[in-house]
TIKOL-86837 format. One record per residue (C-alpha): x, y negated, z negated; residue in three letters. Coordinates in steps of 0.2 Angstrom, whole numbers, plus 2048, in hexadecimal, padded with zeros to 3 digits. Layout:
XYZAla/...
REM end
This chain:
EC5D1EAD3Met/EBDD0DAD6Gln/EC7CFFADEGln/ECBCEFAD3Pro/EBFCE1AD4Ser/EC3CD1ADEMet/EC4CC8ACELeu/ED1CD3AC6Ser/EDBCD3AD6Lys/EDBCC0AD6Arg/EE1CC0AC4Leu/EEECCCAC8Phe/EF5CC2AD7Leu/EF6CB3ACCAla/F01CBBABFThr/F0DCC6AC9Thr/F1BCC3AD5Val/F17CD1AE1Thr/F06CDAAE3Val/F0ECEAAEBSer/F16CEEADAAla/F06CF4AD3Phe/F00CFDAE3Ala/EEECFBADEIle/EE3D08AE5Gly/EDED1AAE5Cys/EE8D2AAE5Gln/EE5D39AF0Thr/EE6D49AE6Arg/EE8D5BAEDPro/ED7D64AEBAla/ED6D73AE0Ala/ECDD82AE6Thr/EBDD85ADDSer/EBBD94AD2Pro/EB0DA2AD6Thr/E9FDA5ACCAla/EA7DB3AC2Ser/EB6DA8ABEGln/EABD9AAB8Gln/EA0DA6AAEAla/EB0DADAA5Ser/EB6D9BAA2Ala/EA6D96A9ALeu/EA7DA6A8FGln/EB8DA1A89Thr/EB2D8FA86Glu/EA3D96A7BAla/EAEDA0A6FIle/EBBD93A6BLeu/EB8D87A5DGln/EB6D75A62Pro/EC7D70A5AAsn/ED0D7FA62Gln/EC9D79A73Lys/ED0D67A70Thr/EE1D6EA6ATyr/EE3D79A79Ile/EDDD6BA84Ala/EEBD60A7DTyr/EF9D6CA82Trp/EF0D6FA93Gln/EF1D5DA97Arg/F03D5CA93Ile/F08D6BA9DAsn/EFBD6CAACGln/EFED66ABDAsp/EF4D59AC7Gln/EE7D67ACBAsp/EE5D6BAB9Gly/EEFD7CABAArg/EFED82AB1Ile/F07D8EABCIle/F14D98AB2Tyr/F1FD99AC1Asp/F21D87AC0Asp/F26D88AAEIle/F34D95AB2Leu/F3AD8AAC0Arg/F3BD7BAB4Ala/F45D86AA8Arg/F51D8BAB6Asp/F53D78ABAGln/F57D75AA8Ala/F65D82AA8Glu/F6DD7BAB8Arg/F6CD6AAB0Asn/F75D70AA0Arg/F83D77AABAla/F84D67AB5Trp/F84D5DAA5Ser/F93D67A9DAla/F9DD63AACThr/F98D51AB0Ala/F98D4AA9EAsp/FA9D51A9CAla/FAFD46AAASer/FA5D36AA6Arg/FABD29A9AAsp/F9DD2BA8DLeu/F9CD23A7CPro/FA2D2FA6FTrp/F91D32A67Trp/F8BD39A77Leu/F9BD44A78Gln/F99D4AA66Glu/F87D47A61Thr/F83D43A4ELys/F72D4AA4CTrp/F6AD4AA3BVal/F5CD55A35Phe/F4FD4BA2BArg/F44D59A26Gly/F37D5DA20Pro/F3ED6CA16Thr/F30D6EA0AAsn/F23D71A17Ile/F25D7DA26Ser/F1CD81A36Gly/F11D8EA3EArg/F19D9FA3CThr/F13DB0A44Arg/F21DBCA40Thr/F2CDC2A31Leu/F38DD0A30Leu/F42DD7A21Phe/F53DE0A21Asp/F4EDF1A1APro/F60DF2A12Asn/F5FDE1A0AAsn/F4FDDBA03Ser/F57DC9A01Asp/F59DC8A14Ser/F4BDC4A20Met/F48DBCA31Leu/F3ADB1A35Met/F34DA9A46Gly/F2CD98A48Gly/F1FD97A56Val/F29D89A5EThr/F37D87A51Gly/F43D96A55Gly/F4ADA5A4BLeu/F50DA2A39Trp/F58DADA2CLys/F58DADA19Ser/F64DB7A0EThr/F5CDB19FDAsn/F4ADB89FFGln/F44DA9A09Gly/F49D9B9FEVal/F55D94A0BAsn/F57D96A1DTrp/F63D94A2CVal/F61D96A3EGlu/F64DA8A42Ala/F6CDA4A53Asp/F6CD91A58Pro/F70D96A6AGln/F5FDA0A6CLeu/F58D98A7CPro/F45D9BA78Ala/F3FD94A68Leu/F2DD9BA69Gln/F31DABA5EVal/F21DB3A5ACys/F25DC6A57Ser/F33DD0A4FLeu/F36DE2A4EGln/F45DEDA48Arg/F4ADFEA50Asp/F46E0BA43Pro/F54E15A49Ser/F61E07A48Asp/F5FDF9A3BAsp/F6BDEEA44Asp/F60DEDA54Ile/F52DE0A54Ile/F47DDAA61Tyr/F3FDC9A62Ala/F30DC5A6CGly/F2DDB3A72Thr/F1EDA9A77Gly/F0EDA7A6DGlu/F02DB4A74Gly/EF1DAEA6CPro/EF2D9CA72Leu/EEDD9FA84Lys/EDFD97A8DTyr/ED8D9FA9DIle/ED5D94AACMet/ECFD99ABEPro/EDDD99ACAAsp/EDAD98ADDPro/EE8DA4AE2Thr/EE8DB2AD6Asp/ED7DB1ACDGly/EDDDACABCTrp/EECDA2AB5Ile/EF1DA2AA3Ser/EF4D91A9BAsn/F02D95A8ETyr/F04D88A82Leu/F14D8EA7BPhe/F1BD9BA87Gly/F2ADA4A83Gly/F38DADA8DAsp/F36DBFA8AGly/F3FDCAA7DIle/F50DC7A75Phe/F5ADD5A6DLys/F67DD5A5FSer/F73DE4A5CGlu/F7BDDCA4DAsp/F6CDDAA41Asn/F67DC9A47Gly/F78DC0A48Ala/F78DBEA5BThr/F6BDC1A69Trp/F6ADC5A7BThr/F5BDC4A87Gln/F54DD4A8ELeu/F55DCFAA0Asn/F46DD9AA6Ala/F3BDCEA9BThr/F41DBDAA0Ala/F32DB3AA4Gly/F26DBCA99Trp/F1ADAFA92Ala/F15DB7A82Ala/F1ADC7A78Val/F0EDC8A6BAla/F14DD8A62Gln/F22DE5A63Ile/F22DF7A5EAla/F31E03A5FVal/F30E15A5DThr/F3CE21A54Asn/F48E2AA5FArg/F43E3CA64Asn/F4FE4BA64Ala/F57E45A74Ser/F5AE34A6DGly/F4DE2CA78Asp/F41E1EA71Gln/F35E12A78Arg/F32DFFA75Ile/F20DF9A77Phe/F1ADE8A79Ile/F08DE0A78Ala/F09DD0A83Gly/EFFDC4A8DGlu/EFBDC6A9FSer/F06DBDAAAIle/F02DB8ABCIle/F0FDB3AC8Gly/F1FDBBACFAsn/F2DDAEACBTyr/F3DDB8AC8Asn/F33DC8ACBGly/F2CDC9AB9Tyr/F20DD6AB3Leu/F0DDD3AB5Asp/F07DD9AA4Leu/EF5DDAAABArg/EF0DE7A9EAsn/EF9DDFA8FGly/F04DEEA8AIle/F15DF4A91Ala/F22E00A8BTrp/F35E03A8FSer/F3FE12A8CGlu/F50E0BA91Asp/F53DFEA84Gly/F49DF1A8DGly/F51DF2A9EAla/F41DF7AA7Ser/F2FDF7AA2Trp/F20E02AA6Thr/F0EDFEAA5Leu/F02E0CA9EPro/EF6E11AACAla/EE7E14AA2Asn/EE5E05A97Val/ED5DFEA9FSer/ECDDEDA9CVal/EC1DE4AA7Asn/ECDDD7AACSer/EDFDD3AA8Ser/EE3DD7A96Gly/EECDCDA89Asn/EF5DD9A7DGly/EF3DD3A6BMet/EFADE0A60Asp/F03DF1A62Val/F08DFCA53Ala/F11E0CA50Leu/F0AE18A43Leu/F15E22A37Glu/F0CE32A3BThr/F13E44A37Asp/F20E46A44Gly/F16E3EA52Asp/F18E2EA5BGln/F06E27A5BGlu/F02E15A5FLeu/EF3E09A5FVal/EF1DF9A69Ala/EE5DEBA6CSer/EE1DE2A7CVal/ED6DD3A7EIle/ECFDD0A90Asp/ECBDBFA98Asn/EB9DC0A93Ser/EBFDC2A81Tyr/EBADD4A7FLys/EC6DDCA73Gly/ECADEFA75Ser/ED5DFBA6BVal/EDEE09A72Phe/EE8E18A6BTyr/EF6E23A71Ser/EFBE34A6BGlu/F0AE37A77Asp/F16E28A73Ser/F0CE1CA7EGly/F0CE25A8EThr/EF9E26A8FThr/EECE1DA85Trp/EDAE20A80Thr/ECDE13A7BGln/EC9E14A68Ser/EB7E16A62Ser/EADE0DA54Ile/EA2E17A49Ile/E92E0EA44Asp/E89E10A33Ser/E7EE1DA3BGly/E8CE28A41Gly/E8AE22A53Gly/E9AE1FA5ESer/E9EE11A6ASer/EAEE0BA72Ser/EB9DFFA68Phe/EB5DF0A73Arg/EAEDE0A6ALeu/EABDCEA6EAsp/EBBDC8A64Val/ECADBDA67Gln/ED7DC7A5FArg/EDADD8A57Ile/EE8DDCA4BArg/EEEDECA42Phe/EF5DF2A32Ala/EFBE04A31Thr/EFAE0EA21Gly/F09E17A19Pro/F0FE28A1FAla/F09E30A0ESer/EF7E2AA11Leu/EEEE37A1CLeu/EFEE3CA25Asp/F00E2AA2BGly/EF0E2AA35Gly/EE9E1AA2CVal/EE6E0BA37Val/EDEDFBA32Leu/ED8DEFA3FAla/ED1DDDA3DIle/EC7DD5A4BAla/EC5DC2A4AGly/EBADB6A54Lys/EB1DA6A55Trp/EA1DA5A5DGln/E92D9AA59Gly/E93D97A46Asp/E9DDA8A43Thr/EAFDA6A3FTrp/EB8DB5A36Gly/EBFDC6A37Gly/EB7DD7A36Thr/EC2DE6A2FVal/EC2DF7A36Tyr/ECAE07A2FLeu/ED0E16A39Ser/ED6E26A30Met/EDBE30A40Asp/EE9E25A47Ser/EDDE19A50Gly/ED1E25A59Gln/EC2E1FA4FThr/EBFE10A44Phe/EB2E0DA36Tyr/EADDFBA31Gln/EB2DF7A1FVal/EADDE5A1DSer/E9EDDBA21Asp/E9EDD3A32Asp/EABDC5A33Trp/EAEDC6A20Glu/EC0DC1A20Ile/EBEDAEA21Asp/EC5DA5A30Gly/ECDDB3A3BCys/ECDDAFA4EAsp/ED9DAEA5CTyr/EE4DA2A52Trp/EE6DABA41Lys/EE4DBDA3CSer/EEDDC9A31Ala/EEADDAA29Ile/EF5DE4A1CTrp/EF4DF4A12Ile/F00DF7A04Ser/F0DE04A07Pro/F0AE0C9F6Thr/EFBE0C9EAPro/EFBDFE9DDVal/EF3E049CCAsp/EEBE129D6Gly/EE4E079E4Asn/EEAE039F5Tyr/EEADF09F7Val/EE3DEAA08Ile/EE4DD7A0DCys/EDCDCFA1CGly/EE1DBDA20Gly/ED9DAFA2AGly/ED7D9EA23Val/ED9DA6A12Asp/EDEDB7A0CVal/ED1DC4A05Met/ED6DD49FCArg/ECEDE49F8Thr/ED4DF29EDLeu/ED0E049F4Val/ED3E149EAPro/EDDE219F4Ala/ECDE2D9F3Ala/EC3E219FEGln/ECFE25A0DPhe/EC5E35A11Asp/EC1E39A23Pro/EB2E44A1DAsp/EAAE36A13Ser/EAFE26A1DPro/EACE15A14Pro/EA0E09A1AThr/EA0DF6A1ASer/E98DF6A09Ser/EA5E02A02Ser/EB3DF5A00Trp/EB1DE59F6Thr/EBBDD69FCTrp/EC0DC69F3Ser/ECADB79F6Ser/EDCDB59EFIle/EE0DA59F8Thr/ED7D949FAAsn/EDED88A07Trp/ED7D7A9FDGln/EE3D7D9EFAsn/EF2D7A9FATyr/EF8D699F2Asn/F07D5F9F2Pro/F14D5D9EBPro/F1AD6F9E8Asp/F0ED789F5Phe/F10D889EBAsn/EFED8D9EFLeu/EFDD94A00Pro/EF8D8AA10His/EEAD90A1BAla/EEBD9BA2BAsp/EF3DABA29Tyr/EFEDB4A36His/F08DC2A2DVal/F06DCCA1DIle/F14DD7A19Thr/F1ADE0A09Ala/F2BDDEA01Asp/F38DEBA07Pro/F39DF19F5Gly/F26DF29F2Phe/F22E019E7Asn/F11DFC9DFGly/F19DFB9CEThr/F27DF09CAAsp/F27DE89DCAsn/F16DE39E2Lys/F1CDD49ECArg/F14DD09FDVal/F18DC2A09Trp/F0DDB7A14Phe/F10DACA23Thr/F05D9DA27Thr/F03D8DA31Asp/F0FD85A24Ala/F1CD93A22Gly/F1FDA0A15Leu/F17DA5A04Trp/F18DB49F8Thr/F10DBB9E9Thr/F19DC69DDAla/F0ADD19D9Asp/EFDDD39E7Ile/EF1DDC9DCSer/EEFDCD9D0Thr/EF2DBD9DBAla/EE3DB19DBThr/EDEDA19E4Thr/EE7D979D6Thr/EF5DA29CFThr/F03DAE9D4Gly/F0ADA59E4Trp/F1AD9C9E9Ser/F20D949F8Arg/F30D99A01Arg/F38D91A10Gly/F43D82A0BAsp/F4ED7EA1BAsp/F42D88A26Tyr/F41D79A32Ala/F32D7DA3DThr/F25D6FA3AThr/F1BD6AA4AGln/F1AD58A4CPhe/F0DD50A58Phe/F13D3EA55Gly/F20D34A4BLeu/F24D22A46Asp/F34D1CA3DAla/F37D0CA33Gln/F47D07A2ALeu/F43D01A18Thr/F54CF8A17Thr/F5CCEDA24Pro/F66CF7A31Tyr/F79CF7A2EAsp/F82D05A37Ser/F90D04A2BThr/F85D05A1BGly/F78D11A14Ser/F66D0FA19Ile/F55D15A14Asn/F48D1AA21Met/F36D1FA21Met/F32D2DA2ELeu/F1FD31A2FSer/F16D3CA3CGly/F07D47A3EGly/F09D5AA40Leu/EFFD6AA45Gln/EF5D6FA36Asp/F01D67A29Asn/EF9D56A29Gly/F03D46A2AThr/F14D46A21Leu/F1FD38A1AMet/F32D3BA18Val/F3CD2EA0FAsn/F4DD31A16Ser/F5DD2BA0FAsn/F6ED2BA18Ser/F80D29A15Ser/F8AD1BA1DSer/F8FD26A2CSer/F7CD29A2FMet/F81D3BA31Thr/F7CD42A20Thr/F6AD43A1AAsn/F66D43A07Thr/F53D46A07Asn/F49D51A12Thr/F3AD54A08Ser/F29D4EA0EAla/F1AD47A06Ile/F0AD4CA0DGln/F00D3DA11Ala/EF2D45A1BGly/EE9D55A1DTrp/EE4D60A2CGly/EECD5DA3DAsp/EF5D4DA3DGly/EF7D42A4CVal/F00D32A50Met/F07D27A42Val/F0AD14A42Ala/F15D0CA34Ile/F11CF9A33His/F21CF0A38Pro/F1ECE1A2EVal/F15CE9A1FLys/F1CCFAA1EPro/F12CFFA0FLys/F03D01A1CTyr/F04D11A25Val/EF7D17A32Phe/EF3D29A36Gly/EE5D33A3CGly/EDCD44A3FTyr/ED9D4DA4FThr/EC6D49A4EAsp/EC9D37A51Gly/EC8D31A3FAsp/ED6D25A39Leu/EDDD21A28Trp/EE8D14A20Arg/EF4D15A12Ser/EF9D06A08Arg/F07D0E9FEAsp/F14D14A0BHis/F0AD24A0EAla/F10D2A9FDGln/F00D339F9Asp/EEFD38A00Gln/EE6D289FAThr/EE0D21A0AHis/ED4D14A12Asp/ECAD1CA20Tyr/EC9D11A2FLeu/EBAD19A37Phe/EB6D17A49Phe/EA4D1DA4BGly/E9ED26A5BPro/EA8D1BA67Ser/EB8D26A63Met/EB0D36A6ASer/EB9D3FA78Gly/ECAD3AA72Gln/ED9D45A75Asn/EDFD51A67Trp/EEED46A65Val/EE7D35A69Phe/EF3D25A6BPro/EF4D19A5DMet/F00D0AA5DVal/F03CFAA54Leu/F05CECA61Asp/F15CE2A63Ser/F0FCD2A5AAsp/F1ECCCA4FGlu/F14CC8A3FThr/F02CCFA40Asp/F02CDFA4CPro/EF1CE6A51Lys/EECCF8A51Leu/EE8CFFA62Leu/EE0D11A63Val/EDAD1AA73Gly/ECCD26A75Gly/EC0D25A83Thr/EC2D13A81Ser/ED0D07A7ALeu/ECCCFFA69His/ED6CF2A5FVal/ED5CEEA4DLeu/EDCCDCA4CAsp/EE0CDCA39Asp/EE4CEEA34Pro/EEBCE9A23Thr/EDACE0A1EGlu/ED4CE6A0ESer/EC4CEEA15Gln/EC1CF5A27Val/EB0CF8A2EPhe/EAAD00A3EVal/EA6CEFA45His/EB7CE8A42Asp/EBDCF3A51Trp/EBCCEBA62Ile/EBBCF4A72Glu/EC6CECA7FIle/EC6CF9A8CGly/EB9D06A91Ser/EB1D10A9FAla/EA5D01AA2Ser/EB4CF7AA9Asp/EB6CF9ABBMet/EC8CFBABAGlu/EC8D07AACTrp/ECBD19AB0Thr/EBAD21AAEPro/EB8D32AA5Asn/EC9D34A9FSer/ECFD31A8DPro/EDED25A89Val/EEED2FA87Ser/EFBD21A85Ala/EFCD0EA80Ile/F0AD02A80Ala/F0BCEFA7EThr/F19CE3A84Asn/F26CE0A76Pro/F26CCDA7BLys/F13CCBA7EAsn/F06CD5A75Pro/EF9CCFA81Ala/F01CDBA8FGlu/EFACECA8CIle/EFCCFCA96Trp/EF1D0BA94Val/EF3D1DA9CGly/EE6D2AA9EPhe/EE5D3DA9EAsn/EE2D3DAB1Asn/EF2D34AB5Gly/EEBD22AB7Glu/EF3D13AB0Val/EEBD02AADVal/EF2CF2AA6Ala/EECCE0AA0Thr/EF4CD0A9CLys/EE6CC9A91Asn/EE4CD7A85Gly/EE2CCBA76Leu/ED2CC4A7DAla/EC3CC7A71Arg/EB1CC4A72Pro/EADCB2A73Gly/EBDCADA7BAsp/EBECA5A8CPro/EC8CB3A94Asp/EBDCC1A8DTrp/EBBCCFA92Pro/ECCCD7A94Val/ED0CD9AA6Asn/ED8CEAAABTrp/EE3CEDABALeu/EE6CFDAC2Ile/EF9D00AC2Ala/EFBD12AC9His/F08D14AD6Ser/F0BD21AE4Gly/F1CD25ADCThr/F14D2BACCMet/F0ED3DACCPro/EFBD3CACFPro/EF0D45AC3Gly/EFCD49AB6Arg/EF8D43AA4Cys/F01D33A9FVal/F0AD38A8FThr/F14D28A8BArg/F16D16A91Ile/F26D0DA8AVal/F2CCFCA8EPhe/F3FCF8A90Asp/F42CEEA7FPro/F52CE6A85Ser/F4ACDFA95Lys/F39CDAA90Ala/F33CC9A94Val/F23CBFA8FGlu/F1CCBDAA0Thr/F0FCCAAA3Ala/F14CD9AAFPhe/F26CD3AB0Gln/F2DCDFAA3Ser/F34CF0AA9Pro/F2CCFFAA1Leu/F2CD12AA3Tyr/F1DD1EAA5Val/F1FD30AA0Ala/F13D3EAA6Thr/F10D50AA3Gly/F10D5FAAEGly/F1DD6BAB4Tyr/F22D61AC4Gly/F2ED54AC9Ala/F2ED42AC6Gly/F27D41AB4Asn/F30D31AB0Val/F2CD21ABASer/F32D0FAB8Arg/F28CFFABCPhe/F31CEFABFGln/F2ECE0ACAIle/F3DCD5AC7Asp/F4FCD7ACEGlu/F49CDEADFGly/F43CEEAD7Asp/F31CEEADEGln/F24CF8AD4Gly/F25D0AACFTrp/F35D15AD1Thr/F38D27ACDAsp/F46D28AC1Val/F48D3AABEThr/F57D3DACAGly/F5AD4BAD6Ser/F63D5BAD7Gly/F6BD64AC8Asp/F6DD53ABFSer/F5BD4FAC0Ala/F4FD4FAB1Leu/F48D61AB3Pro/F35D62AB8Ser/F2FD63AA6Leu/F21D5AA9EPro/F27D4AA96Val/F1FD47A85Ile/F2AD3BA7DGly/F33D2CA84Leu/F3FD1EA7DAla/F4AD11A85Val/F59D0BA7CHis/F57CFAA74Pro/F68CF4A79Lys/F6DCFEA88Glu/F5FCFEA95Pro/F67D0CAA0Ala/F66D18A91Met/F55D21A91Ile/F50D30A87Phe/F42D3CA8CAla/F3AD49A81Gly/F34D58A8AThr/F2DD69A86Thr/F3ED70A87Leu/F48D63A7DGly/F4FD51A7ELeu/F57D4AA8ETyr/F60D3AA90Arg/F67D30A9EThr/F74D22A9DIle/F73D1CAAFAsp/F60D17AB0Gly/F5AD27AB5Gly/F66D2CAC3Ala/F6CD3BAB9Thr/F66D44AA9Trp/F6ED4FA9CSer/F66D59A8EMet/F6AD51A7EPhe/F6AD5EA71Asp/F7BD62A6BGlu/F79D66A59Ser/F68D5FA5AGly/F56D65A5BPro/F58D70A69Gly/F4CD76A77Pro/F3DD72A6EVal/F2DD67A72Asn/F32D55A6FIle/F22D4CA6AAsn/F27D3DA61Gly/F36D32A67Leu/F39D20A60His/F47D14A5CPhe/F44D10A4AAla/F3ECFEA46Thr/F4ACF5A3BAsp/F43CEEA2AAla/F38CDFA2APro/F41CCEA2ALys/F3DCBDA24Glu/F3DCAFA31Val/F38C9DA2CAsp/F31CA3A1CGly/F26CB0A25Asp/F28CC3A25Met/F2ACCAA37Thr/F2ECDBA3FArg/F40CE1A40Gly/F48CE4A50Asp/F4ACF6A57Leu/F59CFFA4FSer/F64D0BA59Thr/F5ED19A4FIle/F55D26A5ALeu/F48D30A50Ala/F41D40A58Val/F32D49A52Gly/F32D5BA59Thr/F23D67A5AHis/F2CD75A51Gly/F3DD6FA4AArg/F38D60A3FGly/F40D4FA40Ile/F51D4AA46Trp/F5AD39A48Thr/F6AD34A51Ile/F72D22A4FAsp/F75D1DA61Thr/F7BD0DA5AGly/F8CD15A55Leu/F92D11A66Tyr/F8ECFFA63Phe/F96CFEA52Thr/FA6CF9A5CLeu/F9DCE8A5FAsp/F9CCE3A4CPhe/F96CD2A4FAsp/F89CD8A5CArg/F8ECCBA69Asp/F8ECD9A76Cys/FA1CD7A78Asp/FAECE2A70Val/FBCCD5A6DAsp/FC8CCEA61Ile/FBBCCAA54Glu/FB6CDDA53Asp/FC9CE1A52Leu/FCBCD6A44Leu/FBCCDDA3BAsn/FC4CEFA3CVal/FD4CE8A35Ile/FCBCDFA26Ser/FC2CEFA22Ala/FD1CF9A21Trp/FD0D08A15Gly/FBDD06A13Thr/FAFD0EA1DPro/FA9CFCA22Asp/FB3CFCA32Gly/FB1D0EA37Asp/FACD10A4AVal/FB0D23A4DAsn/FA5D2AA40Gly/FB1D31A33Asp/FACD24A25Asp/FBDD1CA24Gln/FC6D0DA2DThr/FD7D11A33Asn/FE2D11A43Ile/FD6D1CA4CThr/FC9D0FA4BAsp/FD5D01A50Leu/FDAD0AA5FLeu/FC8D0EA64Tyr/FC4CFCA64Val/FD3CF8A6FIle/FCFD06A7BGlu/FBDD00A7DAsn/FC1CEEA7FTrp/FB3CE5A89Gly/FA0CE4A8BIle/F96CF2A84Tyr/F84CEDA83Cys/F78CE4A8EThr/F6ECD5A86Gln/
REM end
């Protein structure tokens, strides 16, 4: 990195108390070992077959998770999880002995929704004895149960420690036994690793397999699987005459040895002792380490036959079959149109299976769908086997099923004929259907790609608010209703990137009719960002209304207009309005004119709503080419100006829009105030975080993907001004983790001052390593940067920190949103505790903000409200949650930071009403009076 110019050094010396606080200069980073030529070639091949948006999405999570050398070592993830467990044990003891405010002892979380839109779902399992009962797993949202055919849902086991539930399977010999596999298998990006050839960058790694012996009521981990990153699919054989059975998994290859976990180098493993130990088949051969994508058991005539698919690190997809309960495996063959045979090994990203009913060719029918993206090709090809997976015939055109790839792919065949035809569906972006007479399943006269006619029965562009009855895009599971009989029950179920849909008649459903959404209360939406604005002035003893808006994975941008009771512990509205399409990103609600809401798409385009984001009527705030190279989720903030905040957006450069509420906005209205052409600006690294001083909007801080931080005191300079251009100062310090992505920069709102570089602030970084929250402060003898993550069992675990918030009244109280839940400190970072009792749980915390109070009038002008004490949390998998951290401060009714006689008189005057309640029971009585007396004294910091 270049050194700052002498001019910028002089400017900096003139405005700061001590130069050493910024520690201007370069960082020395450990050198990563260069990959071999073969590793580079394989990495390039991986790059070539991913869509551009897939690469950007993967890169976003990589940056959050990777260390300073650009690697994600799964051993480090497991160590961080162990630290989290030790921290939980420490917290349980320490918090019990500390004099905590009551809301920290008995947290009052409120789920804010949305309930009418769900998140990405890769697994669904019915109870064979009760067709109303089903289990469903959110990719990052946990395990859920419905007892009314998917209308309503509750968490199946709130204590389940791994929320990445991606596969479910029931023991065919005992309906009460269910296995849940965790970790999202398809979302893995291969990178060269200097120690072991390859390292897998799991985006949502799980923790092995969990087992239930009471039909899903409670779950325990299979210890031998602890640490397994991704169990893509599970198959369980019937018990033989001796009572023996085998459990099979298709999983992702794991490199490392922390806790001695299994290296699934070939992607398939089996256990015959209930999961206590596992065996790898000796003759599943792929060119390099394999990633198991699917394994299926055929209902053959008395035999235990299986098929499995494995994708190697060059994205060659192979299919294997076994005729001896999985002991040995043989590679399947593909028969071409001329009758020639070749091994089933294709350039694909994923292969999924559907097995035919036992009544069809003695159960030997297998359908496979192979999906890929390469060049301009994006789709799935369907293959048919009529001999239990030994040979396959192509029964669709190449890539005919729209949109199949590593992300989304599903195949299904009806368990019985419907009006004389077997119904077959393939799903990618949309679902295509073909009707096949039973006579066409003839090994002596196999079908060809022209034998079956496919037609679409869904169209993702018909997915519209407000009812969302027509299905969302991206299909992961297609399964028949347990009572499906082809006559009076033709119901089929589909899971997508937005939850669950069903059709009552699979043979007649069309792109516009025959569908209904299920999944109210299935709270699994995946937020990238969140903003919160009160629409009525904050009053902890009265009801409030609140706007909560955020961007999500594949569910656009949502607005939830939330209403609450006086105790702030009951929510009366959890339905969302969809204000934007596609993959939403950050959102900013104008603090003075809240009808203006700003959102964006992952391609860098921005939009503006003028009606509180109540519909999809937008103004597009186009950037043009200057926004290229931005992160998948790029930072977007409204600065701290009290009356006319400006919109700041970061791509490869920093841009500002001075009047974001102007009637028309053009490309030339955007001003570039920081770019790679500036000597102090970090070159070749996109902006990842932006913050402005709450007391001085000219002080702007910017963080980058490569871990660097810069700051300026003249961020309001504009072309033509005497102080143009904006001067940037390198602010990185040796106490911050070098090379890790800067995820958030947050000022301490209660101690901010107008003088530049005198206000304390915090910087959060990604990566599975120590020291991911640092504090900068020059005053009061605290010189420069300090690691505030603590030490020992009370430390903040070595997890990536994605969200960060400092309490607006109590500066020693800081909240850190990690990839494994929300943590808080009440002593300025000396000790940390996981803050999840009855809350969102161990989920990615991407959005973390104290809601801004409603705008107020000052001297006839409207100005922004203060920060309230309502903490809003946007999770990537469990929706939106809030907690009113101000309940503690309701003891101080007159807000003079002193609990005294005036507050005691307030309780007495409110006797018998909710207005003097301080303990959260919605009434004012002797308990509240005693609570004020017990807590006499100063309880907040001005």
